[in-house]
LONUDREN-8099 format. One record per residue (C-alpha): y, x, z; residue in one letter. Coordinates in steps of 0.5 Angstrom, whole numbers, padded with zeros to 4 digits, always signed. Example, Ala and Ser with C-alpha at 12.3 -4.5 7.8 and 13.67 -1.06 7.14 Angstrom:
<nodes>
-0009+0025+0016a;-0002+0027+0014s;
</nodes>
This chain:
<nodes>
+0219-0081-0095m;+0212-0081-0099g;+0206-0086-0096k;+0202-0081-0093f;+0208-0078-0089k;+0209-0084-0086k;+0202-0085-0084i;+0203-0078-0081m;+0209-0080-0077e;+0206-0086-0075l;+0199-0083-0072t;+0201-0076-0071s;+0194-0075-0073d;+0194-0069-0077i;+0200-0064-0077k;+0202-0061-0084p;+0199-0054-0082d;+0192-0057-0082v;+0193-0059-0089i;+0196-0052-0090k;+0191-0048-0087s;+0187-0049-0093f;+0192-0045-0097n;+0189-0040-0100i;+0191-0033-0097k;+0193-0026-0101d;+0187-0022-0098s;+0182-0023-0093l;+0184-0023-0085n;+0186-0015-0084t;+0184-0016-0077k;+0177-0017-0079i;+0176-0014-0085w;+0178-0006-0088e;+0177-0003-0095g;+0173-0009-0096g;+0168-0008-0090k;+0167-0011-0084l;+0171-0007-0078k;+0166-0002-0074s;+0168-0004-0068e;+0168-0011-0070i;+0161-0010-0073r;+0158-0007-0067e;+0161-0013-0063k;+0158-0018-0066l;+0151-0014-0067l;+0151-0014-0059v;+0152-0022-0059i;+0146-0024-0064g;+0142-0019-0061k;+0144-0022-0055n;+0143-0029-0057f;+0136-0028-0060f;+0134-0025-0054k;+0136-0032-0051d;+0132-0036-0056l;+0126-0034-0052d;+0121-0033-0058l;+0114-0030-0059e;+0114-0023-0060s;+0111-0024-0068n;+0118-0028-0069v;+0123-0023-0073k;+0131-0023-0074l;+0131-0022-0081y;+0139-0021-0081d;+0145-0023-0078i;+0150-0026-0083t;+0157-0027-0083l;+0160-0033-0086t;+0165-0039-0086g;+0172-0039-0088s;+0173-0032-0084i;+0169-0029-0089s;+0173-0032-0095n;+0181-0032-0098y;+0182-0039-0094n;+0181-0037-0087w;+0187-0040-0082s;+0188-0040-0075k;+0183-0046-0075f;+0177-0041-0077s;+0171-0039-0073d;+0167-0033-0073v;+0160-0037-0075d;+0155-0032-0074l;+0148-0033-0077h;+0141-0031-0074l;+0136-0031-0080r;+0129-0032-0078i;+0123-0036-0081k;+0121-0042-0078f;+0114-0042-0079s;+0113-0035-0075e;+0115-0040-0069v;+0111-0046-0071d;+0109-0050-0077d;+0113-0056-0075d;+0120-0054-0078a;+0123-0060-0076d;+0121-0059-0068f;+0124-0051-0069v;+0130-0053-0072k;+0132-0058-0067n;+0129-0053-0062y;+0134-0047-0064v;+0139-0053-0065l;+0139-0054-0058a;+0139-0047-0056k;+0145-0045-0060k;+0149-0052-0057t;+0147-0049-0050i;+0149-0041-0052w;+0156-0044-0055n;+0158-0049-0049n;+0156-0043-0044k;+0161-0038-0047h;+0167-0037-0049d;+0167-0031-0054i;+0173-0029-0059t;+0175-0024-0064i;+0182-0023-0064y;+0183-0031-0062g;+0178-0033-0067f;+0172-0037-0063p;+0165-0034-0065v;+0160-0040-0066e;+0152-0038-0066v;+0148-0041-0071y;+0140-0040-0073v;+0138-0041-0080e;+0131-0041-0083n;+0130-0035-0088v;+0129-0039-0096g;+0133-0045-0094e;+0140-0046-0099s;+0146-0044-0095h;+0152-0046-0099v;+0157-0040-0098a;+0162-0037-0102s;+0163-0031-0097g;+0157-0028-0094l;+0156-0022-0090y;+0150-0018-0087s;+0152-0015-0081i;+0145-0012-0080l;+0146-0008-0086n;+0153-0008-0087n;+0154-0011-0094k;+0156-0016-0097w;+0151-0022-0100l;+0156-0026-0103v;+0162-0023-0104v;+0168-0028-0104p;+0173-0028-0110k;+0180-0031-0110k;+0180-0033-0117k;+0174-0038-0116e;+0178-0042-0110l;+0182-0048-0112q;+0184-0052-0106i;+0188-0059-0108d;+0192-0061-0102l;+0194-0067-0105d;+0187-0069-0106d;+0185-0067-0099i;+0192-0071-0096r;+0189-0077-0101s;+0182-0078-0098k;+0185-0077-0090a;+0190-0082-0092e;+0185-0088-0092g;+0182-0086-0085y;+0189-0085-0082l;+0191-0092-0083g;+0185-0095-0079s;+0189-0093-0073i;+0194-0098-0072p;+0188-0103-0074v;+0183-0101-0069l;+0189-0101-0064e;+0192-0108-0066k;+0184-0110-0065m;+0183-0107-0058m;+0190-0110-0056k;+0188-0117-0058d;+0181-0116-0055g;+0177-0115-0060k;+0172-0110-0058y;+0166-0112-0062k;+0170-0111-0068e;+0173-0105-0066v;+0166-0101-0064i;+0163-0104-0071e;+0170-0101-0075m;+0169-0094-0072v;+0161-0094-0073e;+0163-0095-0081k;+0168-0090-0081i;+0163-0085-0078q;+0158-0087-0083d;+0163-0086-0089r;+0165-0079-0086l;+0159-0077-0086k;+0156-0080-0093r;+0164-0076-0095m;+0162-0070-0092r;+0155-0069-0095s;+0156-0072-0102s;+0162-0067-0102g;+0157-0061-0100l;+0152-0063-0105a;+0157-0064-0111r;+0162-0058-0109g;+0160-0054-0104g;+0164-0051-0098e;+0171-0052-0102f;+0170-0059-0105s;+0175-0064-0103v;+0171-0068-0099e;+0168-0063-0095n;+0175-0060-0094l;+0178-0067-0092a;+0173-0068-0087f;+0175-0061-0084k;+0182-0064-0083a;+0180-0069-0080l;+0176-0065-0075r;+0182-0061-0073r;+0186-0066-0072s;+0185-0071-0066p;+0183-0077-0071f;+0176-0076-0070i;+0176-0076-0062g;+0181-0081-0062n;+0177-0086-0065i;+0170-0085-0061i;+0174-0086-0055q;+0177-0093-0057m;+0169-0094-0059k;+0167-0092-0052n;+0174-0096-0049d;+0171-0102-0053a;+0164-0102-0050y;+0167-0101-0043d;+0172-0107-0043k;+0167-0111-0047g;+0162-0111-0041l;+0168-0111-0036t;+0169-0118-0033m;+0173-0121-0028e;+0168-0124-0024r;+0161-0122-0024t;+0157-0128-0027h;+0150-0129-0025r;+0147-0134-0030l;+0140-0132-0028m;+0140-0132-0020e;+0132-0135-0021r;+0129-0129-0025v;+0127-0124-0021d;+0129-0118-0025y;+0125-0112-0022l;+0118-0117-0022e;+0119-0119-0029t;+0120-0112-0032a;+0115-0109-0028k;+0110-0115-0031q;+0113-0113-0038l;+0112-0106-0037i;+0105-0106-0036k;+0104-0110-0042q;+0105-0104-0046y;+0101-0100-0042g;+0106-0096-0039l;+0106-0095-0031k;+0114-0094-0031s;+0118-0095-0024k;+0123-0100-0024i;+0130-0100-0019k;+0137-0102-0019f;+0142-0098-0022g;+0149-0097-0023s;+0152-0104-0027d;+0156-0099-0032k;+0150-0099-0037n;+0146-0105-0039y;+0140-0100-0037g;+0137-0093-0037e;+0130-0090-0038y;+0130-0083-0034i;+0124-0079-0036p;+0124-0074-0031e;+0122-0079-0026t;+0119-0084-0031d;+0124-0090-0029t;+0128-0096-0031v;+0133-0097-0028t;+0137-0104-0029l;+0143-0108-0028r;+0143-0113-0022r;+0145-0119-0027s;+0145-0120-0034y;+0149-0126-0038s;+0143-0129-0042s;+0135-0128-0042i;+0136-0125-0049r;+0140-0119-0046e;+0136-0118-0040f;+0130-0117-0045l;+0133-0113-0049m;+0135-0108-0044t;+0128-0108-0042v;+0125-0107-0048l;+0130-0102-0050h;+0128-0097-0044e;+0121-0100-0045i;+0121-0096-0052k;+0124-0089-0049h;+0118-0089-0044a;+0113-0090-0050l;+0116-0084-0053d;+0117-0080-0047s;+0109-0081-0046k;+0107-0080-0053r;+0111-0074-0054l;+0111-0071-0047g;+0117-0071-0042t;+0120-0064-0043k;+0118-0065-0051k;+0122-0072-0051f;+0128-0070-0047i;+0129-0063-0052k;+0128-0068-0058k;+0133-0074-0055y;+0139-0068-0053t;+0138-0064-0060q;+0139-0071-0064a;+0145-0072-0059g;+0148-0066-0061t;+0147-0067-0068m;+0150-0073-0069a;+0156-0070-0064q;+0156-0064-0069f;+0157-0070-0075d;+0163-0072-0071g;+0159-0079-0068l;+0158-0081-0061d;+0152-0077-0059p;+0149-0083-0055h;+0150-0089-0059d;+0149-0085-0065d;+0143-0082-0063n;+0137-0083-0067k;+0133-0084-0061w;+0137-0090-0059e;+0137-0093-0065e;+0129-0093-0065k;+0130-0096-0059a;+0134-0102-0061e;+0130-0103-0067r;+0124-0104-0063f;+0127-0108-0057a;+0129-0113-0064k;+0122-0113-0066r;+0119-0114-0060e;+0124-0120-0058l;+0121-0125-0060s;+0114-0125-0057k;+0117-0126-0051w;+0123-0131-0052m;
</nodes>
């Protein structure tokens, strides 16, 4: 029995059908394609979906829909039961706003809302909508224009070479981390679990990015990432990270090492030092603290294990309040939500790996020395 097979049996993470799903088929999916073209009834459905989504973007009248394209494995010879119907709307971001990053985050948020709201399938294949900027490079070896009913990039079976052994090899190292994490959880090494999962998530992100840059969508690295995403592996390690965080904060008895400190008053004075007028109140003891931009409110726990922990919490939330004041409440909420969505899309945690949380933590560490 090979090493990979043993790991597969131990973890039950990546099933053989996941790896086999990357095999090249003899033809395009006959439920979707006929005579080298998209079936007319399917094209009509996708046109309606695409135009409805474009309408839901709620853009100004000057923004033109240049094309609706179909891409991904469903438009190629590597389609499988795991394929999605990837529907891409092509617009010019410059027609929406001069800030391309803002437009990107805006349409990403709209895309996420749409996909979460709707559950549309074409012969069992889920429809996923996206928005891309005209002129932006898009890695695709099969690309079909639904608006113009023609291939933009014709898929070529002979050019597709999938090395299943290499995919297995790439995935093997990640699967082996499951029993290690489980033992660390059992031993109560919660901080180490969180650190290890974060390192795995970072490695996964870098592996996929380098694979796409070097070999495109059929690179071994990208397909190994997809294999892990099609299995419970990524969801399992994120759940372990969350469990470790919760258990690390849970105490059998409530320790109040700072009974003499008036948390609310101290936090109020700190907030004033940064030119803010945010309200302070006690919230759930589940989190260290929380900033609620809609009401400009910082919530705190009723007890902390140290002065440092308390100050780090307040400073962290102060950074959120500063960002909300600088950007405006609605824009901050939108950008925060979009960052969480992007982190989740990369297989990361939408809160812990949110760039706004990372910025707040760095700010708190920098400012801490001023108050201790």
